[in-house]
Backbone bond lengths (Angstrom), bond angles and torsions (degrees), N, CA, C in turn:
res aa  C-N    CA-C-N  psi(-1)  N-CA   C-N-CA  omega(-1)  CA-C   N-CA-C  phi
1 M - - - 1.452 - - 1.523 109.50 -
2 K 1.319 116.48 136.90 1.450 121.39 -179.66 1.517 110.65 -69.73
3 K 1.327 116.17 141.85 1.458 120.44 173.64 1.517 108.76 -79.11
4 S 1.329 115.49 147.27 1.464 120.09 179.64 1.526 109.67 -103.39
5 V 1.316 114.73 143.67 1.461 122.27 -178.28 1.519 109.04 -126.96
6 L 1.323 115.89 130.31 1.466 122.01 171.02 1.524 106.66 -102.64
7 V 1.325 116.61 118.91 1.461 122.43 177.86 1.525 107.18 -104.67
8 I 1.340 116.17 123.17 1.467 121.80 -179.18 1.517 107.81 -116.45
9 D 1.324 116.12 109.67 1.461 121.00 179.41 1.519 108.89 -158.10
10 D 1.329 117.03 133.27 1.458 120.38 -179.83 1.524 112.44 -78.21
11 E 1.321 118.03 -12.23 1.462 121.15 174.51 1.524 107.43 -85.05
12 K 1.321 116.28 98.96 1.459 120.76 -173.61 1.526 112.49 -60.59
13 D 1.326 116.94 -36.57 1.471 119.06 178.89 1.527 111.08 -63.55
14 L 1.337 117.39 -41.75 1.463 120.54 178.60 1.524 110.58 -67.29
15 C 1.318 116.76 -40.82 1.467 120.83 178.30 1.534 110.08 -60.93
16 D 1.314 116.17 -43.73 1.469 120.37 178.81 1.529 111.19 -64.49
17 L 1.322 117.23 -40.39 1.460 121.14 179.56 1.529 110.93 -65.19
18 I 1.334 116.25 -46.71 1.470 120.00 177.35 1.526 109.67 -59.53
19 S 1.320 116.63 -43.14 1.454 121.38 -179.95 1.527 111.32 -59.76
20 R 1.327 117.20 -47.42 1.475 120.29 -179.47 1.527 111.18 -61.32
21 V 1.329 116.90 -42.76 1.467 120.60 179.94 1.528 110.27 -63.52
22 L 1.326 116.99 -44.42 1.460 120.27 -176.92 1.526 112.52 -70.61
23 V 1.314 117.43 -35.89 1.468 120.46 176.82 1.533 109.35 -62.31
24 K 1.335 117.00 -41.32 1.471 120.35 176.90 1.525 111.45 -63.15
25 E 1.334 116.99 -27.60 1.464 122.02 178.86 1.531 111.95 -83.67
26 G 1.350 116.85 -3.59 1.454 120.29 175.68 1.521 115.57 99.93
27 F 1.325 118.04 12.33 1.462 121.53 178.88 1.526 110.96 -93.80
28 N 1.331 116.28 151.61 1.461 121.93 166.20 1.523 106.07 -88.77
29 V 1.328 118.00 131.51 1.464 120.87 -173.10 1.523 110.64 -125.08
30 I 1.331 114.41 136.16 1.462 123.47 173.07 1.518 106.09 -121.92
31 C 1.333 117.76 134.91 1.465 121.01 178.12 1.525 110.63 -109.67
32 A 1.321 114.80 143.82 1.464 122.51 172.34 1.519 106.00 -131.45
33 F 1.331 115.98 142.55 1.463 120.16 -174.40 1.524 113.42 -106.62
34 N 1.335 116.21 -0.98 1.461 121.33 174.94 1.525 107.96 -159.43
35 L 1.324 116.82 173.51 1.461 120.31 -175.35 1.521 112.85 -70.85
36 A 1.333 117.46 -34.11 1.465 119.90 178.22 1.528 110.02 -62.61
37 D 1.309 116.46 -44.17 1.465 121.95 177.37 1.532 110.07 -64.10
38 A 1.321 116.71 -41.59 1.466 121.22 179.64 1.523 111.27 -62.83
39 A 1.334 117.49 -40.27 1.462 120.82 -179.64 1.526 110.55 -60.50
40 E 1.325 117.01 -39.31 1.467 121.12 177.87 1.529 110.84 -66.57
41 K 1.315 117.00 -36.41 1.461 120.96 -175.16 1.520 113.13 -82.78
42 L 1.329 117.80 -6.66 1.469 120.16 176.10 1.525 112.02 -64.34
43 S 1.318 116.79 -21.68 1.466 119.53 179.45 1.529 111.54 -62.67
44 A 1.323 117.43 -19.59 1.462 121.49 176.80 1.529 111.43 -73.91
45 Q 1.321 117.50 -7.41 1.475 124.52 178.34 1.535 111.88 50.71
46 P 1.325 116.29 64.24 1.465 118.97 -179.38 1.525 111.79 -64.95
47 D 1.326 115.14 148.93 1.465 121.30 175.57 1.524 111.14 -76.25
48 I 1.333 115.14 -31.16 1.462 122.40 -174.82 1.532 108.08 -135.57
49 V 1.332 116.03 139.98 1.464 120.99 172.91 1.520 107.64 -124.36
50 I 1.322 115.43 128.97 1.462 122.87 175.19 1.521 105.80 -116.97
51 F 1.325 117.32 120.72 1.461 117.70 -175.75 1.514 112.89 -137.30
52 D 1.324 113.91 147.62 1.454 122.56 170.04 1.522 106.34 -80.40
53 N 1.302 118.12 138.86 1.458 119.50 -177.55 1.518 112.57 -76.05
54 N 1.316 118.11 -36.97 1.470 120.81 -176.25 1.522 110.26 -98.96
55 L 1.328 114.36 105.51 1.460 120.91 -177.74 1.529 109.14 -121.88
56 P 1.329 118.09 160.74 1.466 120.27 -174.93 1.532 113.78 -60.66
57 D 1.316 117.87 -29.56 1.469 119.78 -175.99 1.529 113.12 -110.50
58 G 1.337 117.14 22.51 1.461 120.62 176.09 1.515 111.27 141.63
59 T 1.320 114.89 -172.28 1.463 118.06 178.40 1.526 109.69 -103.30
60 G 1.298 114.51 148.58 1.450 119.80 177.01 1.514 112.23 -61.88
61 L 1.327 116.28 -35.46 1.462 120.35 179.00 1.529 111.05 -62.00
62 E 1.316 117.50 -43.66 1.473 120.60 176.61 1.526 110.71 -62.58
63 F 1.322 116.38 -38.37 1.456 121.63 179.00 1.526 110.78 -61.36
64 I 1.331 115.65 -45.50 1.459 120.62 178.56 1.533 109.97 -61.90
65 Q 1.319 116.63 -42.58 1.463 121.30 -178.97 1.527 111.78 -67.47
66 M 1.338 118.05 -27.37 1.470 121.59 179.53 1.525 112.37 -79.51
67 H 1.316 118.17 -15.01 1.461 122.74 -178.16 1.526 110.49 -126.37
68 P 1.319 118.66 55.50 1.472 119.50 -172.96 1.525 114.38 -63.77
69 I 1.311 118.23 -33.11 1.466 120.36 -178.51 1.520 110.48 -65.53
70 V 1.310 116.58 -40.81 1.469 121.28 179.74 1.524 110.30 -65.26
71 F 1.322 116.23 -43.57 1.450 120.01 -169.62 1.527 114.48 -88.89
72 T 1.311 118.84 -5.74 1.458 118.94 175.68 1.528 111.02 -70.20
73 Q 1.323 117.22 -22.89 1.463 121.80 -178.98 1.524 112.34 -108.62
74 T 1.315 117.01 10.23 1.455 122.03 -174.77 1.525 109.74 -117.64
75 F 1.312 117.01 137.53 1.461 121.74 175.53 1.527 107.03 -79.63
76 V 1.325 116.67 119.53 1.465 120.91 -172.76 1.524 110.68 -117.60
77 I 1.345 114.48 132.98 1.465 122.29 178.15 1.526 108.02 -122.54
78 M 1.327 116.61 127.26 1.466 121.38 176.20 1.527 109.60 -98.51
79 I 1.337 114.86 135.26 1.458 122.02 173.54 1.528 106.41 -116.68
80 T 1.333 117.01 130.37 1.453 119.00 179.13 1.519 110.63 -157.41
81 A 1.316 115.32 154.73 1.462 120.68 173.55 1.523 110.38 -84.27
82 D 1.321 116.79 -14.11 1.466 123.15 -178.62 1.528 108.66 -95.16
83 S 1.309 116.94 108.91 1.461 119.48 -173.92 1.527 112.92 -108.56
84 N 1.326 118.23 29.61 1.462 118.08 -177.06 1.530 111.58 -71.31
85 E 1.294 115.16 153.81 1.460 122.06 -174.01 1.529 112.42 -64.60
86 D 1.330 117.47 -35.73 1.467 120.14 179.28 1.524 110.79 -62.39
87 L 1.325 116.69 -42.98 1.460 120.11 178.75 1.522 110.51 -64.03
88 Q 1.307 117.50 -41.59 1.459 120.68 178.57 1.528 110.99 -62.83
89 N 1.318 116.66 -40.51 1.469 120.37 177.74 1.520 111.31 -65.77
90 D 1.342 117.09 -43.71 1.463 120.84 177.76 1.526 110.69 -61.41
91 A 1.327 115.74 -40.65 1.467 120.81 179.16 1.526 110.60 -63.00
92 A 1.311 116.78 -45.79 1.465 120.44 179.62 1.524 110.56 -62.98
93 Y 1.314 117.33 -41.13 1.462 121.68 179.23 1.532 111.31 -63.14
94 A 1.341 116.06 -33.42 1.466 121.07 -179.99 1.525 112.06 -79.27
95 G 1.326 117.22 -2.95 1.460 119.83 177.88 1.514 114.61 96.06
96 I 1.311 116.76 8.59 1.458 120.28 178.79 1.523 108.00 -73.54
97 R 1.315 115.67 125.79 1.465 120.88 -170.66 1.519 114.10 -83.81
98 A 1.346 117.39 -25.68 1.467 119.43 -177.68 1.523 109.57 -146.77
99 F 1.305 114.47 153.95 1.456 122.60 -174.22 1.526 107.19 -133.17
100 L 1.326 117.13 117.52 1.461 121.53 177.89 1.523 109.22 -113.41
101 T 1.328 116.28 127.52 1.454 121.26 178.61 1.525 109.30 -94.46
102 K 1.335 115.59 130.97 1.466 120.29 176.93 1.521 108.60 -72.44
103 P 1.302 119.22 139.91 1.463 126.18 -8.45 1.528 109.87 -74.85
104 F 1.316 116.16 144.57 1.461 121.24 -179.02 1.525 109.29 -119.55
105 S 1.308 115.44 162.98 1.463 119.39 178.45 1.529 109.12 -99.50
106 F 1.302 115.34 143.85 1.457 119.38 177.15 1.528 111.15 -69.97
107 A 1.317 116.59 -25.01 1.467 119.52 175.57 1.528 109.40 -63.02
108 R 1.323 117.07 -42.21 1.469 120.63 177.98 1.530 110.09 -65.34
109 M 1.329 116.96 -42.36 1.462 120.08 179.08 1.534 110.31 -61.29
110 R 1.313 116.82 -44.32 1.476 120.15 178.39 1.519 111.16 -59.06
111 K 1.336 116.34 -43.00 1.463 120.30 -179.83 1.526 110.74 -62.26
112 I 1.325 117.41 -41.73 1.458 121.41 177.56 1.527 110.09 -63.37
113 L 1.318 116.76 -43.86 1.464 120.67 -177.79 1.522 112.64 -66.29
114 Q 1.304 118.22 -22.15 1.472 120.87 176.83 1.527 110.52 -66.16
115 T 1.315 118.27 -22.27 1.463 121.41 179.65 1.521 112.20 -92.32
116 A 1.320 116.83 -7.26 1.475 120.91 -176.29 1.517 111.46 -75.32
């Protein structure tokens, strides 16, 4: 059975690009462009969530922290242009398994997803 991925990013072009790459890798992909949209799409119970931290209606990290029951069983990857150590520590504490700094390589993303 294919694993499902929820991609949360307000940059629609990046979301579409990630989606195309992941579909070619055999994943089912759902995109959300803000946190409100993502909250609705959590009912699909994705196996993996890939999210941008800085979104128009809040941060992805806060979103993860507001839904701890959902995300304790989900492989979560944060994508952000902000690579400071405090954010990485907060992400790890929240259970986020991987941290990708923009710009990132799809080869690195694929390698991370092999462990999901």
